[in-house]
LODREN-6978 format. One record per residue (C-alpha): residue in one letter; residue number from 1; x, y, z. Coordinates in Angstrom, 2 decimals, always signed. Layout:
N
REC   code   pos      east     north        up
REC      A   NUM         X         Y         Z
...
***
This chain:
318
REC   code   pos      east     north        up
REC      X     1    -14.27    -20.43    +30.13
REC      X     2    -13.14    -20.49    +27.13
REC      X     3     -9.50    -20.65    +25.85
REC      X     4     -7.66    -18.22    +23.37
REC      X     5     -7.50    -20.27    +20.57
REC      X     6    -11.33    -20.67    +20.11
REC      X     7    -11.93    -17.05    +20.82
REC      X     8     -9.35    -16.06    +18.14
REC      X     9    -11.44    -17.94    +15.78
REC      X    10    -13.96    -16.02    +16.93
REC      X    11    -12.09    -12.54    +16.18
REC      X    12    -10.70    -13.84    +12.63
REC      X    13    -14.23    -14.24    +11.63
REC      X    14    -15.22    -10.45    +13.45
REC      X    15    -12.74     -9.28    +11.63
REC      X    16    -13.95    -10.80     +8.31
REC      X    17    -17.46    -10.31     +8.42
REC      X    18    -17.91     -7.45    +10.49
REC      X    19    -15.10     -5.05     +9.94
REC      X    20    -15.04     -6.44     +5.89
REC      X    21    -10.77     -6.59     +6.40
REC      X    22     -9.01     -8.28     +3.57
REC      X    23     -7.97    -12.12     +3.64
REC      X    24     -4.61    -10.82     +3.89
REC      X    25     -5.06     -8.45     +6.86
REC      X    26     -6.82    -11.57     +8.33
REC      X    27     -4.01    -13.84     +7.63
REC      X    28     -1.65    -12.03     +9.05
REC      X    29     -3.68    -11.18    +12.15
REC      X    30     -4.19    -15.33    +12.65
REC      X    31     -0.14    -15.80    +12.06
REC      X    32     +0.32    -13.23    +14.63
REC      X    33     -1.93    -14.37    +17.40
REC      X    34     -0.81    -18.24    +16.54
REC      X    35     +2.61    -17.02    +17.88
REC      X    36     +1.38    -15.40    +20.76
REC      X    37     -0.65    -19.05    +21.65
REC      X    38     +2.74    -21.10    +21.24
REC      X    39     +3.96    -18.58    +23.13
REC      X    40     +1.55    -18.16    +26.32
REC      X    41     -0.35    -22.07    +25.65
REC      X    42     -3.86    -21.86    +25.10
REC      X    43     -4.76    -19.84    +28.16
REC      X    44     -8.07    -18.34    +29.30
REC      X    45     -8.47    -14.90    +28.66
REC      X    46     -8.25    -13.43    +32.31
REC      X    47     -4.72    -15.04    +32.05
REC      X    48     -3.43    -12.75    +29.60
REC      X    49     -1.32     -9.95    +32.00
REC      X    50     +0.98     -7.34    +32.02
REC      X    51     +3.51     -9.52    +33.25
REC      X    52     +3.00    -12.03    +30.57
REC      X    53     +3.09     -8.88    +27.75
REC      X    54     +6.46     -8.07    +29.09
REC      X    55     +7.88    -11.56    +28.68
REC      X    56     +5.99    -12.18    +25.23
REC      X    57     +7.43     -8.80    +24.11
REC      X    58    +11.51    -10.03    +25.06
REC      X    59    +10.43    -12.98    +23.13
REC      X    60     +9.89    -11.47    +20.19
REC      X    61    +12.96     -9.41    +20.35
REC      X    62    +14.94    -12.21    +21.13
REC      X    63    +13.50    -14.15    +18.24
REC      X    64    +15.62    -15.69    +15.64
REC      X    65    +13.83    -16.26    +11.90
REC      X    66    +16.48    -17.43     +9.42
REC      X    67    +19.28    -16.10    +11.79
REC      X    68    +17.81    -12.42    +11.52
REC      X    69    +16.16    -10.97    +14.43
REC      X    70    +12.92     -9.40    +14.09
REC      X    71    +12.58     -5.58    +13.13
REC      X    72    +10.89     -3.69    +15.99
REC      X    73     +8.49     -2.48    +13.00
REC      X    74     +7.29     -6.25    +12.46
REC      X    75     +7.36     -7.00    +16.33
REC      X    76     +4.45     -4.45    +16.46
REC      X    77     +2.42     -5.63    +14.10
REC      X    78     +2.00     -8.46    +16.65
REC      X    79     +1.42     -6.43    +19.52
REC      X    80     -1.24     -4.67    +17.08
REC      X    81     -2.55     -7.92    +16.54
REC      X    82     -2.98     -8.63    +20.07
REC      X    83     -4.07     -5.34    +20.79
REC      X    84     -7.02     -5.68    +18.37
REC      X    85     -8.11     -9.13    +19.78
REC      X    86     -8.28     -7.51    +23.23
REC      X    87    -10.56     -4.94    +21.96
REC      X    88    -12.57     -7.42    +20.82
REC      X    89    -12.86     -9.84    +23.54
REC      X    90    -13.50     -6.34    +25.52
REC      X    91    -16.36     -5.62    +22.95
REC      X    92    -18.02     -9.41    +24.52
REC      X    93    -17.70     -8.90    +27.88
REC      X    94    -15.01    -11.09    +28.18
REC      X    95    -12.38    -10.35    +31.20
REC      X    96     -9.05     -9.76    +30.02
REC      X    97     -6.35     -7.30    +29.88
REC      X    98     -6.91     -3.92    +28.97
REC      X    99     -6.09     -2.42    +25.35
REC      X   100     -4.09     +0.46    +26.75
REC      X   101     -1.89     -1.85    +28.78
REC      X   102     -0.15     -3.29    +25.83
REC      X   103     +2.20     +0.01    +24.44
REC      X   104     +3.79     -0.31    +21.32
REC      X   105     +7.94     -0.12    +20.78
REC      X   106     +8.93     +3.22    +19.14
REC      X   107    +10.11     +3.07    +16.16
REC      X   108    +12.43     +5.45    +13.74
REC      X   109    +10.81     +7.59    +11.54
REC      X   110     +9.02     +6.37     +8.30
REC      X   111    +11.87     +5.95     +5.45
REC      X   112    +10.12     +7.18     +2.48
REC      X   113    +11.06     +6.80     -1.27
REC      X   114    +10.07     +8.75     -4.00
REC      X   115    +11.40    +10.00     -7.39
REC      X   116    +11.89    +13.53     -8.20
REC      X   117    +10.23    +14.74    -11.45
REC      X   118    +13.16    +14.39    -13.96
REC      X   119    +13.22    +10.32    -12.43
REC      X   120     +9.68     +9.79    -13.38
REC      X   121    +10.04    +11.28    -17.13
REC      X   122    +12.77     +8.96    -17.09
REC      X   123    +10.99     +5.94    -16.10
REC      X   124     +8.20     +6.98    -18.54
REC      X   125    +10.22     +7.07    -21.33
REC      X   126    +11.68     +3.30    -21.25
REC      X   127     +8.87     +1.18    -22.21
REC      X   128     +9.55     -0.10    -25.77
REC      X   129     +6.04     +1.61    -27.35
REC      X   130     +6.66     -0.45    -30.83
REC      X   131     +5.00     -3.72    -28.79
REC      X   132     +1.59     -3.97    -27.00
REC      X   133     +3.15     -5.01    -24.01
REC      X   134     +5.42     -1.77    -23.77
REC      X   135     +2.23     +0.29    -24.46
REC      X   136     +0.58     -1.56    -21.46
REC      X   137     +3.82     -0.76    -19.42
REC      X   138     +3.45     +2.72    -20.16
REC      X   139     +0.40     +3.15    -19.55
REC      X   140     +0.36     +1.23    -15.89
REC      X   141     +3.41     +3.58    -14.84
REC      X   142     +1.44     +6.31    -15.97
REC      X   143     -1.75     +5.22    -14.33
REC      X   144     +0.06     +4.61    -10.92
REC      X   145     +1.68     +8.53    -10.78
REC      X   146     -1.56     +9.54    -11.61
REC      X   147     -3.95     +7.58     -8.68
REC      X   148     -1.83     +6.72     -6.63
REC      X   149     -2.82     +3.23     -6.54
REC      X   150     -2.06     +0.66     -4.18
REC      X   151     -0.45     -2.29     -6.85
REC      X   152     -2.99     -4.76     -5.18
REC      X   153     -6.13     -2.20     -6.33
REC      X   154     -4.39     -1.90     -9.56
REC      X   155     -4.42     -5.37    -10.66
REC      X   156     -8.17     -6.13     -9.73
REC      X   157     -9.11     -3.10    -12.41
REC      X   158    -11.45     -4.26    -15.02
REC      X   159    -11.74     -1.95    -18.50
REC      X   160    -15.58     -1.47    -17.62
REC      X   161    -14.75     +0.15    -14.51
REC      X   162    -12.41     +3.13    -15.91
REC      X   163    -14.02     +6.14    -17.58
REC      X   164    -11.88     +7.76    -19.55
REC      X   165    -13.59    +10.12    -21.20
REC      X   166    -14.23    +11.44    -17.60
REC      X   167    -10.64    +10.82    -16.27
REC      X   168    -12.32     +9.21    -13.30
REC      X   169    -13.09     +5.88    -11.86
REC      X   170    -13.79     +4.61     -8.29
REC      X   171    -11.78     +1.82     -6.49
REC      X   172    -12.36     -0.28     -3.35
REC      X   173     -9.47     -0.22     -1.31
REC      X   174     -8.13     -1.16     +2.67
REC      X   175    -11.10     -1.72     +4.71
REC      X   176    -13.65     -2.32     +1.52
REC      X   177    -13.11     +1.71     +1.34
REC      X   178    -14.61     +2.85     -1.50
REC      X   179    -12.82     +6.57     -3.32
REC      X   180    -12.61     +7.98     -6.37
REC      X   181     -9.38     +8.29     -8.42
REC      X   182     -8.52    +10.72    -11.54
REC      X   183     -6.48    +10.18    -14.64
REC      X   184     -3.82    +12.89    -15.80
REC      X   185     -4.02    +13.47    -19.73
REC      X   186     -1.22    +11.21    -19.80
REC      X   187     -2.80     +8.82    -18.20
REC      X   188     -5.75     +8.77    -20.08
REC      X   189     -3.82     +9.12    -23.42
REC      X   190     -1.43     +6.19    -22.84
REC      X   191     -4.45     +3.97    -21.49
REC      X   192     -6.52     +4.69    -24.45
REC      X   193     -3.81     +4.16    -26.95
REC      X   194     -3.57     +0.55    -24.90
REC      X   195     -6.40     -0.20    -24.80
REC      X   196     -6.60     +0.26    -28.99
REC      X   197     -4.27     -2.23    -29.70
REC      X   198     -6.42     -4.56    -27.83
REC      X   199     -8.33     -6.87    -29.44
REC      X   200     -9.74     -9.25    -26.40
REC      X   201    -12.82     -9.02    -24.54
REC      X   202    -10.84    -10.15    -21.46
REC      X   203    -12.47     -8.05    -18.63
REC      X   204     -8.87     -6.84    -17.00
REC      X   205     -7.49     -3.70    -17.72
REC      X   206     -3.79     -4.99    -17.89
REC      X   207     -3.78     -8.14    -18.46
REC      X   208     -0.87    -10.27    -19.72
REC      X   209     +0.72    -10.52    -23.51
REC      X   210     +3.15    -13.35    -23.27
REC      X   211     +1.96    -16.99    -24.04
REC      X   212     -1.19    -15.41    -25.84
REC      X   213     -1.56    -18.98    -27.87
REC      X   214     -1.64    -20.82    -24.00
REC      X   215     -5.00    -18.44    -23.32
REC      X   216     -6.67    -18.32    -26.77
REC      X   217     -6.52    -21.94    -27.51
REC      X   218     -9.85    -22.82    -25.83
REC      X   219     -9.13    -26.36    -25.59
REC      X   220     -5.99    -25.12    -23.09
REC      X   221     -8.37    -23.27    -20.88
REC      X   222    -11.98    -22.82    -19.61
REC      X   223    -13.38    -19.04    -20.01
REC      X   224    -13.21    -18.86    -15.91
REC      X   225     -9.54    -20.07    -16.17
REC      X   226     -8.40    -17.85    -19.37
REC      X   227     -9.96    -14.95    -16.87
REC      X   228     -7.97    -15.78    -13.85
REC      X   229     -4.91    -16.56    -15.81
REC      X   230     -5.01    -12.94    -17.52
REC      X   231     -4.81    -10.73    -14.66
REC      X   232     -1.32     -9.70    -13.71
REC      X   233     -0.09    -10.48    -10.49
REC      X   234     +1.16     -7.58     -7.91
REC      X   235     +4.68     -9.75     -8.57
REC      X   236     +4.60     -9.08    -12.05
REC      X   237     +3.82     -5.31    -11.82
REC      X   238     +6.73     -5.09     -9.07
REC      X   239     +9.27     -6.69    -12.06
REC      X   240     +7.61     -4.22    -14.65
REC      X   241     +8.87     -1.33    -12.67
REC      X   242    +11.88     -2.65    -11.42
REC      X   243    +13.12     -2.89    -14.89
REC      X   244    +12.19     +0.53    -16.44
REC      X   245    +13.84     +1.65    -13.02
REC      X   246    +17.43     +0.24    -13.60
REC      X   247    +16.92     +0.84    -17.38
REC      X   248    +16.57     +4.19    -16.69
REC      X   249    +19.48     +4.37    -14.62
REC      X   250    +17.58     +5.02    -11.08
REC      X   251    +19.80     +3.44     -8.06
REC      X   252    +16.82     +4.01     -5.73
REC      X   253    +14.83     +0.97     -4.72
REC      X   254    +11.73     +1.75     -6.60
REC      X   255     +8.33     -0.49     -6.13
REC      X   256     +4.70     +0.42     -6.97
REC      X   257     +4.76     +1.88     -3.83
REC      X   258     +7.39     +4.03     -4.78
REC      X   259     +4.76     +5.86     -7.33
REC      X   260     +2.50     +6.32     -4.91
REC      X   261     +4.67     +8.25     -2.62
REC      X   262     +5.87    +10.30     -5.79
REC      X   263     +2.21    +10.72     -6.34
REC      X   264     +1.27    +12.25     -2.46
REC      X   265     +4.92    +13.82     -2.59
REC      X   266     +4.37    +16.07     -6.31
REC      X   267     +0.31    +16.98     -4.80
REC      X   268     +1.90    +18.62     -1.42
REC      X   269     +4.92    +20.09     -2.59
REC      X   270     +2.95    +22.29     -5.24
REC      X   271     +0.23    +23.03     -2.72
REC      X   272     -2.26    +20.46     -2.38
REC      X   273     -3.58    +20.65     +1.63
REC      X   274     -3.37    +17.67     +3.42
REC      X   275     -7.22    +16.38     +4.06
REC      X   276     -7.32    +15.98     +0.28
REC      X   277     -3.99    +14.26     -0.06
REC      X   278     -5.79    +11.90     +2.10
REC      X   279     -8.89    +11.25     +0.74
REC      X   280     -6.77    +10.45     -3.02
REC      X   281     -5.03     +7.91     -1.40
REC      X   282     -7.73     +6.19     +0.80
REC      X   283     -6.08     +6.68     +4.42
REC      X   284     -8.08     +5.99     +7.15
REC      X   285     -6.81     +8.97     +9.64
REC      X   286     -5.15    +12.09     +8.08
REC      X   287     -1.97    +10.36    +10.85
REC      X   288     -1.37     +8.10     +7.73
REC      X   289     -0.66    +10.89     +5.11
REC      X   290     +1.13    +13.34     +7.12
REC      X   291     +4.56    +10.73     +7.16
REC      X   292     +4.61    +12.96     +4.09
REC      X   293     +5.25    +16.46     +4.86
REC      X   294     +8.32    +15.78     +6.19
REC      X   295     +9.89    +15.28     +2.45
REC      X   296     +8.11    +18.40     +1.12
REC      X   297     +9.71    +20.64     +4.57
REC      X   298    +12.50    +21.29     +3.06
REC      X   299    +11.03    +23.91     +0.31
REC      X   300     +9.35    +25.72     +3.37
REC      X   301    +13.52    +26.87     +3.94
REC      X   302    +12.66    +28.43     +0.54
REC      X   303     +9.65    +29.99     +1.14
REC      X   304    +11.16    +31.75     +4.09
REC      X   305    +14.15    +33.49     +2.20
REC      X   306    +12.40    +34.12     -0.36
REC      X   307     +9.27    +36.08     +1.37
REC      X   308     +9.95    +36.24     +5.07
REC      X   309    +11.61    +39.59     +6.31
REC      X   310    +12.06    +41.81     +3.23
REC      X   311    +13.72    +44.61     +5.13
REC      X   312    +17.27    +45.79     +3.69
REC      X   313    +19.96    +45.58     +5.88
REC      X   314    +21.33    +48.94     +7.93
REC      X   315    +24.19    +50.21     +6.07
REC      X   316    +26.88    +50.67     +8.43
REC      X   317    +27.57    +54.57     +9.90
REC      X   318    +31.05    +55.95     +8.32
***
């Protein structure tokens, strides 16, 4: 009987080839499964029991990383990876613990940070539009807010993939799922202004505009290195957004995902249906999108007060 460590390698290859998971997801699965193997040993799949899982959960709950306890959410990530692995084993007709025997821990309601329309306006006003980097940054902010893109999707965009005339383009998201996203008039305008100022033939839609001398000197880099160097990283986008959030006096913790949350919240607040928002965000399940509904629910009270039971109170008898 093969051991868990060998089967885990098969599982990771299955995730890459058959499921089309990203390399980040595969690395995370590998990390979480290795932690389980370190705890349980390189056992047979049939030796994974409910009691073993119970002890493993206690281990995770008591584990200290840099003197900090592991959050319930992170513990659940470990269990999700393990459940996916067991599901794969069952698919291969390998005797092991049924997936249903591993329950996730209850977590608090997910807290979402989003920006109000006034905050969005203040954020957009901060880039210096007299510089090409400032035009780029304004275009980045407008594109994120207009499309709800994940930062990982944004940094991979190429110029020839974006149809500015139609104001739409296809993007490949999680699980290699392709969806169409749309540019607002503001996003189209600022992307056009930014690209008109570009005098390079680099493929990246958003590129670096510092140390230009380094990458324009052919003696320093070959063509492939120049192209690779020119793409922005998710961390760079994070720093750009945080810089303008601070400049705008926004005290919230603002990230690229905050603009994605703001995009979804704005759509729902203005009457968009949940299924449409699901498609625009690229969520596989509408359950994931439903996390935004509690944000817009406070408006229901105003609707109720404005439109329900418009009867005038009866005058008291004299």
